[in-house]
C-alpha positions as CSV (number, residue, x, y, z in Angstrom):
1,X,0.0,-0.3,0.3
2,X,1.2,3.3,-1.0
3,X,-0.6,6.6,0.4
4,X,-0.9,9.2,-2.0
5,X,-2.9,12.0,-1.4
6,X,-4.1,11.2,1.8
7,X,-5.0,7.3,-0.1
8,X,-4.6,3.9,0.4
9,X,-3.5,3.3,-3.2
10,X,-2.4,-1.0,-3.7
11,X,1.0,-1.5,-5.9
12,X,2.3,-4.7,-6.5
13,X,6.0,-6.6,-7.9
14,X,5.4,-9.2,-10.1
15,X,7.0,-10.5,-13.3
16,X,6.4,-9.6,-16.9
17,X,5.0,-12.1,-18.8
18,X,3.9,-10.9,-22.1
19,X,4.4,-7.6,-23.5
20,X,3.4,-7.9,-27.0
21,X,0.3,-5.3,-27.1
22,X,1.2,-1.6,-27.2
23,X,1.9,0.5,-24.1
24,X,0.4,-3.0,-22.0
25,X,2.3,-5.5,-20.4
26,X,0.8,-8.8,-18.3
27,X,2.0,-8.8,-15.0
28,X,2.1,-11.8,-13.1
29,X,1.7,-11.7,-9.1
30,X,2.3,-14.3,-6.6
31,X,1.0,-14.7,-3.3
32,X,1.4,-17.0,-1.1
33,X,-1.3,-18.8,1.4
34,X,-1.7,-20.9,4.2
35,X,-4.4,-23.7,3.8
36,X,-6.9,-23.8,6.9
37,X,-7.6,-26.9,7.3
38,X,-4.1,-28.4,6.3
39,X,-1.9,-25.2,6.9
40,X,-0.1,-26.3,4.3
41,X,1.6,-23.3,1.8
42,X,0.8,-23.0,-1.7
43,X,1.5,-20.0,-3.9
44,X,-1.0,-18.9,-5.5
45,X,-0.9,-16.6,-9.1
46,X,-3.0,-13.8,-10.6
47,X,-2.3,-11.2,-13.8
48,X,-2.6,-8.1,-14.1
49,X,-2.7,-5.7,-17.3
50,X,-1.0,-2.5,-17.0
51,X,-0.4,0.6,-18.7
52,X,3.0,1.1,-20.1
53,X,3.6,4.5,-21.8
54,X,7.0,4.4,-23.2
55,X,6.5,0.7,-23.6
56,X,10.6,0.0,-21.6
57,X,9.6,-3.3,-19.8
58,X,10.7,-6.4,-20.9
59,X,9.4,-10.3,-20.6
60,X,10.7,-11.8,-17.3
61,X,11.5,-8.2,-15.5
62,X,10.3,-7.7,-12.0
63,X,8.3,-4.5,-11.9
64,X,6.0,-2.1,-9.9
65,X,2.7,-1.5,-10.8
66,X,0.2,0.8,-9.3
67,X,-3.7,0.7,-8.9
68,X,-5.2,3.8,-11.0
69,X,-8.4,5.6,-12.7
70,X,-9.7,2.8,-15.5
71,X,-7.1,3.1,-19.1
72,X,-9.4,0.7,-21.0
73,X,-11.9,-2.2,-20.5
74,X,-9.1,-4.5,-18.3
75,X,-6.6,-2.2,-17.4
76,X,-6.7,-0.4,-14.5
77,X,-2.8,-0.5,-13.7
78,X,-0.2,1.5,-14.1
79,X,3.8,0.5,-14.4
80,X,5.8,2.2,-11.5
81,X,9.2,1.4,-11.9
82,X,10.9,-1.6,-13.1
83,X,12.9,-2.6,-10.0
84,X,15.1,-5.7,-11.8
85,X,16.3,-7.2,-15.4
86,X,16.7,-10.5,-16.0
87,X,20.0,-12.2,-16.7
88,X,20.3,-12.2,-20.1
């Protein structure tokens, strides 16, 4: 969560899995959860469509995305920062 102008805004860190669309990237965010009965940890994944104004993110980059107003039908997130580039 980030506090911007007194509002709580969601921020996630994830991996870019698709960047073929113009100014749009698909970011996969992983969360570790615990099963309520068996107490076993498991990973849940969710994809978010994010706006990338400069087409700067590449597949495999670790990026930070932030919640924003709706940009299109599926895009409600914007790219804030590229944290890490792949080792290639």
